[in-house]
N, C-alpha and C positions, 0 to 999 in steps of 0.2 A: 868503560862499561858502567852503566847506570843501573842501581839497585835500589828499589824502594822498600824498606822494611817497616811493617806494623808492629810496633812495640806493644800493642795492646791485644795482639792476637794470641789464641792458646797455641798456636803452632811455634815450636822453638825457632830462634833467629836462624840457627845453621841450616835448618830445612827450607826456610824461606829463600836463603841464598841458593840452596841446591835447586829448588823448584825453577827460580828464575834464571838461573844459567842454563839450565836444561831449556827452559822456553826459548831463550835467545839463540841457543844453539840450533834447536829444532826449526826456528823460523828463519835460519840464516843470518840473523843480525851479528851472531859470532861464528864466522867461518872456520873450517879446519885450518889449523895453523895459527889462529889468532892468539895473540898473547894476551894473558890476563894479568891484572895487577898482582903484585907480590902479597903475600899474607898480611903483611904489616901495612902495605900500602892501602889495601881494601879495608882493613880494620880501621885505619885512620880515616879514611873517607867515609865509612859508615858510623864511625865513632862508637865501636863496639871491641870488645876484648879480642885479641889476635887468635885466641884459641878457638873461638867461634868459628872465624874464617878457616882455620887450619881444619877444624873437623868437616866443614862443608867441602873444602878441596878434597880432602882424604876420601870422602864419600864419593865424590864425583870421579876421582881418579880410579877408585877400586871398582867402579861400574863401567869404566872404559869412556868416560865423557871427556876426561882431560888427561893430558900427559905431562909429567914434570921431568925437567932435565937440570941436573946439578949444574949451577953457575950460569944457566941460561933463562931459566924461569919455567912457568906454567903456560902450557898451550892447549888449545882445543884439539882434542885427538883427531887423526884423520878417520874419516867415515869409511869403514870397509863396505866393499860393493854389497848392495842389498841381497838379501837370500833370493835363491830362485824359487820362484812360487811353484814352479813345477815339482819341486822336491818337498813342498810343504803341504799341510792342509789335508792330510789322509781322513777320509770319513771313517768315523768311529760307530760301534754299535755293541750292545751288551749281548744280544742275539741267544738269550737262554743262558747266558753264564751266571746271571744272578740265581735263577732257581736251581742250577746244578750246585752253585756254592752252598745254598740253603740245605739242599736235599743231602749233601756230602757231610755237612755239620751235624745233621742228626743221625748219621750211620754210627752204629755201635763201634767202638774201636779207634774212632777218628776224634782227635781233638784239634778243631779248626782254629787258626790263627786269623782268618780272613774276615770273621764277622764283626770284630771290634765292638764287643759288647761288654758292659760293666760285669766285674766279678760278682756272681750272686751273693757270696758270703759278704760282700762289703756293702750291699744295699741297706739304707737305713731303715729296716722294716718296723723297728719299734716307733720311730718318729712319724713314719707314714701312718701307722696305725692311730696314734695320738692325733695327728692333725685331721684325718677323715672323722675320727670320733668328734673332735671339736667342731669341725664344719657341720657335722649333722646337728650337733646340739644347739647351733645358731638359728635353727628353724628351716623350714621346707621352702619359705618364700624365694630364697636366692637360688635354690635348687630347681625350681620349676620354670622360671623364666630364663631363657637362654640368649645371651648376647652374642651375636655372631662375631663381634670384633674381639670378644674375651671379657673375663671379669675384670672390672676396673681395678680391682686391689691387686690382682695378679699383674696387670700391665702396670700399675704404679712401682711394684717391685721389679720388674723386669727393667723398667726404665732406671732405676737406681741401681741395678746390677751392671747395666751398660754404661752408665756414668761412671762406675768404678774403673772402667777399661777406657776411658776418654771418648765413649759415644754420647753425644747429647741429643737425646730425643724425648719428646712428651709422650704421655700415655695415649694421645690421639694418633701418634705415629708408630703405634705397634698393633700388630694383629696376632692373636693366638690361634695356632693352627694344630692339626692332628699329626704332630712331628714335622720335622723339616721337610720331609717327603711332600706332604700336602702343600707346605710353603712354596716349594719349588715349583709344583705342578700349577698352582694358582698364579703365581708370578709369571711362568711361561705363557700360560694362556692369555694373560693380559698384555703381554709384550709381542706376541707372536700370532701367525696363522700357520696351519699345516704346510710344510714344505718350505717354510723360512729356514735360514741358515743361523745357527748359533755356534760360537767358537767355545771350545773346552779345552782345559789343559790336557795334554797326552804324555803320561798317564792321569786319569782321574778315576772317581770311584765308580763301581759298576751300578750302584743304586741310582746315581744321577743320570747315567747313561741309559738305563733301563726307564727311567720317569721320562726323560726329554724325548727319547725314541718312541715311546708309546703315544705321544702327543703329536707324531708325524713330522717331526723337526729333522732337519739334515744337520747332522753333528760334525763339525770340522776340527780336528785336532791341532792345537798349538803346541809347539815344543817347549821343554823346560830343561834347564841345566842345574848346576850346583848352587844358583842363586834364585831359582824358581823360574817363571814364566820368561822366556827370551822375548824382549820387547821389539827388536827390529824385525824379527820373524813375525810378530803379532801384528805389526803396522802393515806389513805386506799382506797378511791374510785378511786384514781389514779392508784394505783397499780392493783386494780381488775379490772378496765374498759379500762385502756390505753386510755383516751379520746383524741380527736384532739386539743381540746382547752377548756379553762374555761371561760364562760361568766359571768360577775360580774358587778353590779353597787355599787362601794364600798363607794361612797360619801353619796349620797341621794337617797332612792328608797323606795316604799311604798308597803307593810309593810316591815319594817326591820330596822336594826340599822347600821350606819355607821361603816365600818371596822376601827378599832383602828390603831393607828400609828405603835404600835409594830408588830400588825398582818399584816400591809401592808409590813413592812420590811421582816418579816418571809414568807409572801405569795411570794415574789419576789425571796427569797432565795429558797423556795420549786420549784417554776417554773423553775429556773435555773438549779436545780438538775435533774429535768425530762424533761427539755427542752420542757415545756408545754407553748404554747401560752396562753396569758391571753387577752380577749377581754374587754375592760373597757368601760362601758357606763356612760357617764358622762353628760346627758342631762340636770340634775337640778344642776350641779357642781356651777353655779353662782348664785342659789336661797338659799343664806345662810342667815338665819335670826337671827343668834346668834353669831356674830363675823365672821371673814375669815373662809372659809371651809378648810379642810385639802388638801394638794397639791394632784393631781391626782397620781395615781400609775406611770403613764407615766413619772412623774418629776423625779423618782428614777430608771428608767428602763436602767440599765447599760448593760443589756445582748441583748436588742431590741427584747425582747419577748413580750411586751405590744402593743396590737393595740387599739388606743383610739378613740372612737366615741363621738360626740356631734351634737347638733343641735340648731336652733333658734326658734324651735317648742314651747317649754316651757318658754323661757325667752323673746320672742318678739311676735310672731304671727305665729301660726300653718300654716295658708295658704300660708306663703312664701316658704315652703317645701326646706329649705336649711339646709343641714347637713355636716358634714365633718368628714374625717377619718384622723388620724396622725399615721404613720408607717414608717418602714424602706423604703428607695427610691425604692428598687427593688420590694417590695410587692405594693407599691403605683401604681408603672408602670403596674404591673399584673392587679390590681384593675381598673385602667383607661381603659385599653383595654376592661375589662369586662363591665365596664359602657358604653362605647362607643357603644359597641354591644347592651346593654339595650335600651339606650335612646339618644344616641349621645352625650349629655351633659346637665347640668342643665341650667335653663332660664338665657341667658346672661343679659338680661335686669335686672331681680331682683338680679342677683350677682353684677353686677355693682352698683344698688341702695343700695345694703347692704354694699358694700364697702365705699360708700359715706357717709352713715349713722355712720359707724364705724370710719372713718377717720375724721369727723367733730365733734366727741365727743357726738353725739346724742344717741348712744346706751348706753354708760356710763351714760349719764344724764337720760335716762329711767330707769336703774336699780336702781339709787340713788333715784327716784321718786317713783318707783313700791315697792321696798323691805319693806320700812316702812309700806305701807299699807298692803302688804300681812303679815307681822309680826303681825300686830294688828288684822287682820281678823283670822290668827291662833288662 
Protein backbone atom coordinates (compact mmCIF):
# COMPACT_ATOMS: atom_id res chain seq x y z
CA UNK A 1 0.00 0.00 0.00
CA UNK A 2 1.55 3.26 -1.16
CA UNK A 3 0.73 6.47 0.72
CA UNK A 4 2.31 9.85 0.02
CA UNK A 5 2.21 12.30 2.92
CA UNK A 6 2.49 16.08 2.62
CA UNK A 7 4.39 17.12 5.73
CA UNK A 8 3.85 20.80 4.92
CA UNK A 9 0.07 20.54 4.81
CA UNK A 10 -2.09 21.99 7.58
CA UNK A 11 -4.03 18.72 7.52
CA UNK A 12 -2.87 16.31 10.27
CA UNK A 13 -0.86 13.30 9.06
CA UNK A 14 -3.34 10.81 10.50
CA UNK A 15 -6.16 12.41 8.49
CA UNK A 16 -4.06 12.25 5.34
CA UNK A 17 -3.71 8.50 5.93
CA UNK A 18 -7.46 8.20 6.55
CA UNK A 19 -8.28 10.05 3.32
CA UNK A 20 -5.86 8.00 1.23
CA UNK A 21 -7.03 4.63 2.57
CA UNK A 22 -10.64 5.67 1.95
CA UNK A 23 -9.74 6.74 -1.58
CA UNK A 24 -7.99 3.43 -2.33
CA UNK A 25 -10.89 1.41 -0.93
CA UNK A 26 -13.45 3.45 -2.87
CA UNK A 27 -11.49 3.12 -6.13
CA UNK A 28 -11.07 -0.64 -5.71
CA UNK A 29 -7.30 -0.47 -5.31
CA UNK A 30 -7.84 -2.00 -1.86
CA UNK A 31 -10.61 -4.59 -2.30
CA UNK A 32 -12.62 -6.10 0.56
CA UNK A 33 -10.48 -8.54 2.53
CA UNK A 34 -7.18 -6.93 1.51
CA UNK A 35 -4.63 -7.00 4.34
CA UNK A 36 -3.09 -3.71 5.39
CA UNK A 37 0.38 -3.29 6.87
CA UNK A 38 0.58 -3.45 10.64
CA UNK A 39 0.67 -0.17 12.52
CA UNK A 40 4.40 -0.43 13.11
CA UNK A 41 5.09 -1.55 9.52
CA UNK A 42 3.27 1.43 8.03
CA UNK A 43 4.82 3.82 10.57
CA UNK A 44 8.26 2.53 9.58
CA UNK A 45 7.41 2.80 5.88
CA UNK A 46 6.20 6.40 6.24
CA UNK A 47 8.84 7.37 8.82
CA UNK A 48 6.28 8.64 11.32
CA UNK A 49 5.26 7.87 14.89
CA UNK A 50 3.31 4.62 15.19
CA UNK A 51 0.65 6.44 17.27
CA UNK A 52 -0.21 8.50 14.18
CA UNK A 53 -0.93 5.34 12.20
CA UNK A 54 -2.78 3.87 15.16
CA UNK A 55 -5.07 6.93 15.27
CA UNK A 56 -5.78 6.64 11.54
CA UNK A 57 -6.55 2.92 11.74
CA UNK A 58 -8.78 3.47 14.78
CA UNK A 59 -10.79 6.13 12.96
CA UNK A 60 -11.16 3.91 9.89
CA UNK A 61 -12.25 0.94 12.01
CA UNK A 62 -14.83 2.95 13.94
CA UNK A 63 -16.32 4.15 10.64
CA UNK A 64 -16.48 0.61 9.25
CA UNK A 65 -13.79 0.90 6.57
CA UNK A 66 -11.40 -1.55 8.24
CA UNK A 67 -11.71 -4.63 10.41
CA UNK A 68 -9.04 -5.81 12.84
CA UNK A 69 -8.61 -9.37 14.09
CA UNK A 70 -6.23 -10.10 16.97
CA UNK A 71 -3.38 -12.28 15.78
CA UNK A 72 -4.28 -11.93 12.10
CA UNK A 73 -4.04 -8.22 11.29
CA UNK A 74 -6.05 -5.39 9.81
CA UNK A 75 -8.17 -5.90 6.70
CA UNK A 76 -10.47 -3.92 4.43
CA UNK A 77 -13.95 -4.56 5.79
CA UNK A 78 -16.45 -6.36 3.54
CA UNK A 79 -18.78 -3.90 1.88
CA UNK A 80 -22.40 -4.36 2.81
CA UNK A 81 -24.88 -4.58 0.00
CA UNK A 82 -25.70 -1.04 -1.15
CA UNK A 83 -28.89 0.35 0.35
CA UNK A 84 -32.04 -0.15 -1.67
CA UNK A 85 -32.66 3.18 -3.35
CA UNK A 86 -36.38 2.48 -3.32
CA UNK A 87 -36.30 2.78 0.47
CA UNK A 88 -34.34 6.02 0.42
CA UNK A 89 -34.86 9.54 -0.77
CA UNK A 90 -38.21 10.59 0.66
CA UNK A 91 -39.22 14.01 -0.66
CA UNK A 92 -39.39 16.63 2.09
CA UNK A 93 -41.37 19.83 2.51
CA UNK A 94 -41.99 22.37 5.28
CA UNK A 95 -45.59 22.89 4.05
CA UNK A 96 -46.58 25.56 6.51
CA UNK A 97 -44.89 23.96 9.53
CA UNK A 98 -42.53 26.90 10.00
CA UNK A 99 -45.35 29.46 10.10
CA UNK A 100 -47.27 27.20 12.51
CA UNK A 101 -44.22 26.99 14.76
CA UNK A 102 -43.76 30.77 14.79
CA UNK A 103 -47.47 31.33 15.45
CA UNK A 104 -47.43 28.94 18.40
CA UNK A 105 -44.29 30.55 19.83
CA UNK A 106 -46.21 33.84 20.08
CA UNK A 107 -49.17 32.22 21.85
CA UNK A 108 -49.61 33.27 25.48
CA UNK A 109 -48.72 30.52 27.95
CA UNK A 110 -46.52 28.56 25.53
CA UNK A 111 -42.75 28.48 25.96
CA UNK A 112 -41.35 27.33 22.63
CA UNK A 113 -38.17 25.26 22.54
CA UNK A 114 -38.29 25.12 18.74
CA UNK A 115 -37.10 28.57 17.69
CA UNK A 116 -33.49 28.29 18.97
CA UNK A 117 -33.20 31.98 19.76
CA UNK A 118 -30.64 33.62 22.08
CA UNK A 119 -31.85 34.38 25.60
CA UNK A 120 -32.92 38.08 25.55
CA UNK A 121 -31.35 38.75 28.96
CA UNK A 122 -27.93 37.67 27.64
CA UNK A 123 -27.88 39.99 24.62
CA UNK A 124 -24.95 42.47 25.08
CA UNK A 125 -27.20 45.52 24.74
CA UNK A 126 -24.73 47.99 26.28
CA UNK A 127 -21.93 46.97 23.92
CA UNK A 128 -24.29 47.17 20.96
CA UNK A 129 -25.36 50.70 21.94
CA UNK A 130 -21.71 51.78 22.31
CA UNK A 131 -20.79 50.27 18.95
CA UNK A 132 -23.69 51.99 17.15
CA UNK A 133 -22.80 55.30 18.79
CA UNK A 134 -19.14 54.91 17.75
CA UNK A 135 -20.18 53.98 14.20
CA UNK A 136 -22.31 57.13 13.95
CA UNK A 137 -19.49 59.33 15.26
CA UNK A 138 -17.24 58.23 12.43
CA UNK A 139 -19.31 60.24 9.97
CA UNK A 140 -22.07 59.56 7.51
CA UNK A 141 -19.95 58.80 4.43
CA UNK A 142 -19.56 55.12 5.24
CA UNK A 143 -23.28 54.89 6.02
CA UNK A 144 -24.44 56.36 2.72
CA UNK A 145 -22.51 54.16 0.31
CA UNK A 146 -23.64 50.53 0.35
CA UNK A 147 -21.16 47.82 -0.69
CA UNK A 148 -23.27 44.82 -1.79
CA UNK A 149 -20.48 42.43 -0.80
CA UNK A 150 -20.33 43.90 2.69
CA UNK A 151 -18.36 46.37 4.77
CA UNK A 152 -14.63 45.64 4.19
CA UNK A 153 -13.81 45.97 7.90
CA UNK A 154 -16.53 43.51 8.83
CA UNK A 155 -15.35 41.05 6.18
CA UNK A 156 -11.82 41.32 7.54
CA UNK A 157 -13.12 40.60 11.05
CA UNK A 158 -15.10 37.62 9.74
CA UNK A 159 -12.02 36.25 7.98
CA UNK A 160 -10.13 36.46 11.29
CA UNK A 161 -12.99 34.73 13.14
CA UNK A 162 -13.04 31.89 10.61
CA UNK A 163 -9.24 31.56 10.75
CA UNK A 164 -9.56 30.77 14.47
CA UNK A 165 -11.61 27.71 13.44
CA UNK A 166 -9.21 26.60 10.72
CA UNK A 167 -11.03 28.15 7.75
CA UNK A 168 -8.61 30.17 5.61
CA UNK A 169 -10.47 32.67 3.44
CA UNK A 170 -9.74 36.22 2.37
CA UNK A 171 -12.12 39.14 2.66
CA UNK A 172 -12.76 38.79 -1.09
CA UNK A 173 -14.09 35.28 -0.51
CA UNK A 174 -16.77 36.53 1.90
CA UNK A 175 -20.22 38.00 1.33
CA UNK A 176 -22.28 39.66 4.07
CA UNK A 177 -25.96 38.72 3.87
CA UNK A 178 -29.23 39.50 5.65
CA UNK A 179 -28.93 36.42 7.82
CA UNK A 180 -28.01 32.88 6.80
CA UNK A 181 -31.49 32.50 5.27
CA UNK A 182 -30.71 35.03 2.55
CA UNK A 183 -27.30 33.40 2.11
CA UNK A 184 -28.90 30.00 1.49
CA UNK A 185 -31.43 31.48 -0.94
CA UNK A 186 -28.72 33.29 -2.92
CA UNK A 187 -26.53 30.18 -3.11
CA UNK A 188 -29.45 27.97 -4.13
CA UNK A 189 -30.45 30.37 -6.90
CA UNK A 190 -26.87 30.44 -8.16
CA UNK A 191 -26.50 26.65 -8.25
CA UNK A 192 -29.97 25.50 -9.34
CA UNK A 193 -33.00 26.02 -11.52
CA UNK A 194 -36.60 25.41 -10.34
CA UNK A 195 -37.34 21.70 -10.43
CA UNK A 196 -33.74 20.65 -9.71
CA UNK A 197 -33.05 18.13 -6.95
CA UNK A 198 -31.18 19.02 -3.77
CA UNK A 199 -30.17 16.50 -1.09
CA UNK A 200 -30.76 17.45 2.54
CA UNK A 201 -30.23 15.59 5.79
CA UNK A 202 -33.34 13.94 7.18
CA UNK A 203 -34.16 15.41 9.62
CA UNK A 204 -33.06 18.98 8.98
CA UNK A 205 -34.19 22.48 9.94
CA UNK A 206 -37.63 23.68 8.88
CA UNK A 207 -36.25 27.10 7.91
CA UNK A 208 -33.94 25.56 5.30
CA UNK A 209 -36.73 23.36 3.95
CA UNK A 210 -38.96 26.41 3.68
CA UNK A 211 -36.32 28.52 1.91
CA UNK A 212 -35.37 25.81 -0.59
CA UNK A 213 -38.95 24.73 -1.15
CA UNK A 214 -40.03 28.29 -1.99
CA UNK A 215 -37.48 28.26 -4.83
CA UNK A 216 -39.27 25.35 -6.46
CA UNK A 217 -36.59 22.78 -5.69
CA UNK A 218 -37.20 19.08 -5.16
CA UNK A 219 -35.82 18.21 -1.71
CA UNK A 220 -34.74 14.61 -1.17
CA UNK A 221 -33.91 13.41 2.34
CA UNK A 222 -30.64 11.58 3.07
CA UNK A 223 -30.67 9.43 6.25
CA UNK A 224 -28.55 10.13 9.32
CA UNK A 225 -27.46 7.89 12.18
CA UNK A 226 -25.48 8.32 15.41
CA UNK A 227 -22.41 9.51 13.47
CA UNK A 228 -24.30 11.92 11.23
CA UNK A 229 -25.01 11.60 7.52
CA UNK A 230 -24.95 7.96 6.30
CA UNK A 231 -22.48 8.13 3.43
CA UNK A 232 -23.23 4.83 1.68
CA UNK A 233 -26.87 5.84 1.41
CA UNK A 234 -25.78 9.30 0.29
CA UNK A 235 -23.77 7.85 -2.59
CA UNK A 236 -26.77 5.80 -3.72
CA UNK A 237 -28.89 8.96 -3.70
CA UNK A 238 -26.26 10.92 -5.64
CA UNK A 239 -26.24 8.28 -8.36
CA UNK A 240 -30.03 8.02 -8.41
CA UNK A 241 -30.94 11.73 -8.39
CA UNK A 242 -27.87 13.64 -9.66
CA UNK A 243 -28.51 16.50 -7.20
CA UNK A 244 -27.28 20.03 -7.76
CA UNK A 245 -25.92 20.28 -4.22
CA UNK A 246 -26.04 18.78 -0.73
CA UNK A 247 -27.28 20.94 2.15
CA UNK A 248 -25.88 19.87 5.53
CA UNK A 249 -25.45 21.20 9.07
CA UNK A 250 -22.51 18.98 10.10
CA UNK A 251 -21.58 20.48 13.46
CA UNK A 252 -24.77 21.18 15.43
CA UNK A 253 -28.37 20.97 14.39
CA UNK A 254 -31.56 19.78 15.95
CA UNK A 255 -32.48 17.06 15.93
CA UNK A 256 -29.48 15.07 14.81
CA UNK A 257 -25.91 14.12 15.59
CA UNK A 258 -22.73 15.96 14.56
CA UNK A 259 -20.96 14.47 11.58
CA UNK A 260 -17.97 12.49 12.90
CA UNK A 261 -14.43 13.49 11.98
CA UNK A 262 -13.89 10.41 9.80
CA UNK A 263 -17.17 10.93 7.98
CA UNK A 264 -16.26 14.56 7.33
CA UNK A 265 -13.15 13.40 5.52
CA UNK A 266 -15.10 10.73 3.66
CA UNK A 267 -17.85 13.20 2.69
CA UNK A 268 -15.30 15.56 1.14
CA UNK A 269 -13.80 12.63 -0.79
CA UNK A 270 -17.25 11.65 -2.02
CA UNK A 271 -18.11 15.23 -2.99
CA UNK A 272 -14.86 15.51 -4.95
CA UNK A 273 -15.56 12.23 -6.76
CA UNK A 274 -18.94 13.46 -8.03
CA UNK A 275 -18.08 17.19 -8.13
CA UNK A 276 -21.01 17.77 -5.79
CA UNK A 277 -21.16 21.20 -4.12
CA UNK A 278 -21.71 20.99 -0.36
CA UNK A 279 -23.58 23.88 1.29
CA UNK A 280 -22.50 23.87 4.94
CA UNK A 281 -24.80 25.59 7.45
CA UNK A 282 -22.81 26.46 10.58
CA UNK A 283 -25.05 28.94 12.38
CA UNK A 284 -24.59 27.03 15.67
CA UNK A 285 -20.88 26.35 15.23
CA UNK A 286 -19.76 28.69 18.01
CA UNK A 287 -22.29 27.31 20.52
CA UNK A 288 -20.16 24.40 21.71
CA UNK A 289 -20.84 23.47 25.34
CA UNK A 290 -18.50 20.48 25.73
CA UNK A 291 -15.13 21.73 24.56
CA UNK A 292 -14.12 23.03 21.13
CA UNK A 293 -16.39 22.07 18.27
CA UNK A 294 -15.06 20.13 15.30
CA UNK A 295 -13.62 22.33 12.59
CA UNK A 296 -16.05 23.20 9.78
CA UNK A 297 -16.00 21.15 6.58
CA UNK A 298 -14.76 24.31 4.88
CA UNK A 299 -11.50 24.01 6.83
CA UNK A 300 -10.60 20.85 4.84
CA UNK A 301 -12.07 21.99 1.53
CA UNK A 302 -9.17 21.34 -0.84
CA UNK A 303 -11.40 21.27 -3.94
CA UNK A 304 -13.37 24.47 -3.37
CA UNK A 305 -16.67 22.58 -3.30
CA UNK A 306 -17.86 23.71 0.14
CA UNK A 307 -19.99 26.84 0.40
CA UNK A 308 -20.02 27.93 4.04
CA UNK A 309 -22.98 29.74 5.65
CA UNK A 310 -23.26 31.26 9.11
CA UNK A 311 -24.80 34.21 10.93
CA UNK A 312 -25.01 36.08 14.22
CA UNK A 313 -28.71 35.35 14.74
CA UNK A 314 -28.11 32.39 17.09
CA UNK A 315 -24.97 33.57 18.87
CA UNK A 316 -25.66 37.29 19.34
CA UNK A 317 -29.03 38.78 18.33
CA UNK A 318 -31.57 37.67 15.70
CA UNK A 319 -32.62 41.26 14.98
CA UNK A 320 -29.16 42.21 13.70
CA UNK A 321 -29.92 40.10 10.59
CA UNK A 322 -26.29 39.72 9.57
CA UNK A 323 -25.06 36.48 8.10
CA UNK A 324 -22.23 35.61 5.76
CA UNK A 325 -21.15 33.24 2.99
CA UNK A 326 -17.60 31.97 2.43
CA UNK A 327 -16.88 30.48 -1.00
CA UNK A 328 -14.66 30.73 -4.07
CA UNK A 329 -14.12 34.34 -5.15
CA UNK A 330 -15.88 33.81 -8.49
CA UNK A 331 -19.01 32.47 -6.76
CA UNK A 332 -18.93 35.32 -4.24
CA UNK A 333 -18.86 37.79 -7.14
CA UNK A 334 -21.93 36.10 -8.65
CA UNK A 335 -23.73 36.12 -5.28
CA UNK A 336 -22.87 39.79 -4.72
CA UNK A 337 -24.57 40.77 -7.98
CA UNK A 338 -27.65 38.74 -6.99
CA UNK A 339 -27.72 40.37 -3.53
CA UNK A 340 -27.42 43.82 -5.08
CA UNK A 341 -30.51 43.03 -7.16
CA UNK A 342 -32.32 41.79 -4.03
CA UNK A 343 -31.70 44.58 -1.52
CA UNK A 344 -28.67 46.65 -2.66
CA UNK A 345 -26.79 45.53 0.46
CA UNK A 346 -27.12 44.87 4.19
CA UNK A 347 -27.39 47.75 6.67
CA UNK A 348 -24.09 49.72 6.63
CA UNK A 349 -24.72 50.97 10.19
CA UNK A 350 -25.22 47.51 11.68
CA UNK A 351 -22.29 46.10 9.71
CA UNK A 352 -20.00 48.83 10.97
CA UNK A 353 -21.27 48.37 14.55
CA UNK A 354 -20.73 44.61 14.39
CA UNK A 355 -17.20 45.12 13.08
CA UNK A 356 -16.50 47.36 16.11
CA UNK A 357 -17.97 44.76 18.50
CA UNK A 358 -15.71 42.08 17.06
CA UNK A 359 -12.58 44.23 16.83
CA UNK A 360 -12.87 45.40 20.44
CA UNK A 361 -13.24 41.85 21.74
CA UNK A 362 -16.82 42.35 22.93
CA UNK A 363 -18.16 39.47 20.83
CA UNK A 364 -15.61 37.03 22.27
CA UNK A 365 -16.41 38.29 25.78
CA UNK A 366 -20.12 37.75 25.11
CA UNK A 367 -19.50 34.10 24.17
CA UNK A 368 -17.33 33.55 27.26
CA UNK A 369 -20.19 34.85 29.41
CA UNK A 370 -23.10 33.17 27.61
CA UNK A 371 -21.77 29.66 26.94
CA UNK A 372 -21.49 28.56 30.60
CA UNK A 373 -25.06 29.76 31.21
CA UNK A 374 -26.37 27.91 28.17
CA UNK A 375 -24.44 24.82 29.24
CA UNK A 376 -26.06 24.90 32.68
CA UNK A 377 -29.55 25.46 31.23
CA UNK A 378 -29.13 22.54 28.87
